[in-house]
C-alpha positions in Angstrom: 137.7 67.8 50.7 136.1 67.0 54.0 132.8 65.2 54.0 130.5 65.0 56.9 128.5 62.1 57.8 124.7 62.7 58.1 124.9 61.7 61.8 127.4 64.6 62.7 125.2 67.2 60.9 122.2 66.1 62.9 124.0 66.4 66.2 125.1 70.0 65.4 121.5 70.9 64.4 120.2 69.4 67.6 122.6 71.4 69.7 121.6 74.7 68.0 117.9 73.7 68.4 118.5 73.1 72.2 120.3 76.4 72.6 117.5 78.3 70.8 114.8 76.5 72.8 116.6 77.4 76.1 116.8 81.0 75.1 113.1 81.1 74.2 112.3 79.5 77.5 114.5 82.0 79.4 112.7 85.0 77.7 109.3 83.5 78.4 110.2 82.9 82.1 111.6 86.5 82.4 108.3 87.8 81.0 106.2 85.7 83.4 108.3 86.9 86.4 108.0 90.6 85.3 104.3 90.3 84.8 103.8 88.6 88.2 105.8 91.4 89.9 103.7 94.1 88.2 100.4 92.3 89.1 101.5 92.1 92.7 102.4 95.8 92.8 99.0 96.7 91.3 97.2 94.4 93.7 98.8 96.2 96.7 98.0 99.6 95.2 94.4 98.5 94.7 94.2 97.3 98.3 95.5 100.7 99.6 93.0 102.5 97.5 90.2 100.4 98.8 91.2 101.1 102.4 91.5 104.8 101.6 88.1 105.0 100.1 86.6 103.2 103.1 88.3 105.6 105.5 87.2 108.6 103.5 83.7 107.3 103.3 83.6 106.9 107.1 85.0 110.4 107.7 82.6 112.1 105.3 79.7 110.0 106.7 80.4 111.3 110.2 80.5 114.9 108.9 77.2 114.4 107.2 75.6 112.7 110.2 76.7 115.3 112.7 76.9 118.4 110.6 80.2 120.3 109.9 79.8 122.6 112.9 79.2 119.8 115.5 81.8 117.6 113.9 84.5 120.3 114.3 83.4 120.8 118.0 83.3 117.1 119.0 86.0 115.4 117.0 89.6 116.1 115.9 90.0 117.3 112.3 93.6 116.0 112.1 95.1 112.8 113.5 95.8 109.1 113.2 93.1 106.6 112.2 91.8 104.0 114.7 93.1 100.4 114.7 93.7 98.5 112.6 94.7 101.4 110.4 97.1 103.1 112.9 99.6 103.9 110.2 97.1 106.0 108.3 96.6 109.6 109.1 93.6 111.9 108.3 92.8 115.5 107.9 89.4 117.2 107.3 89.2 120.8 106.0 85.8 122.4 106.7 85.0 125.9 105.3 81.8 127.8 105.4 80.5 129.6 102.3 78.3 131.9 104.4 75.0 131.7 106.2 72.6 129.2 104.7 75.1 127.8 102.1 76.6 124.4 102.1 80.0 123.9 103.6 83.0 122.8 101.5 84.4 119.6 103.1 87.7 118.0 101.9 88.7 114.8 103.6 92.2 113.5 103.1 93.9 110.3 104.3 97.6 109.4 103.9 98.8 105.8 103.7 102.0 104.3 105.1 103.9 105.1 101.9 103.0 108.8 102.2 100.5 108.8 99.3 97.6 111.1 99.9 94.0 110.2 98.9 91.3 112.8 99.0 87.6 113.4 98.5 85.8 116.7 98.4 82.1 117.4 98.8 79.6 119.9 100.0 77.6 119.4 103.2 74.6 121.3 104.5 75.0 122.8 108.0 72.7 121.4 110.7 71.3 123.2 113.6 69.9 121.9 116.8 66.4 122.6 115.5 67.1 120.4 112.5 67.4 117.3 114.6 64.4 115.0 114.1 62.2 114.0 117.0 62.9 110.3 117.5 59.7 109.4 119.2 56.6 107.7 117.7 53.6 109.9 117.3 51.4 107.3 118.9 52.5 104.9 121.7 53.1 101.3 120.4 51.0 98.7 122.1 53.2 95.6 121.7 50.9 93.3 123.7 47.9 94.1 121.5 50.1 93.6 118.3 51.3 90.2 119.6 47.7 89.1 120.4 46.4 90.2 117.0 49.3 88.4 115.2 48.8 85.3 117.3 45.0 85.4 116.6 45.5 85.6 112.8 48.0 82.7 112.9 45.4 80.5 114.8 42.6 81.4 112.3 44.8 81.3 109.2 
């Protein structure tokens, strides 16, 4: 019969313990690397979506400010975005629902990966008579205003 000394049994246990510890460490590191890759992909996706929403907001803001009719006359409805987003392209679909009804506006932008982002809304048509008069009703006397303000500061 073979008898083992207590020292030899401990060395075998320590080896098994080290191997198991190494395996657990390897699985843990693999999980950390996988999660970091996923978080990087999600971060890049979020950045693209933020840029897309800013570009869509700008396009729709221009349509609202100018009106769908004037926008279609003055600006291209399909093309590339301005710098620094030269890789992005845009398209705007404008369709009238009849006289006096709001227009259907669909703005689309496409990122460098070919993913399309879109936003749809309704915009009221504007005519030349709808433009506000951008002139004060009474002329502004700036010199009188300055003197009054200066006078109140002296007295106050």
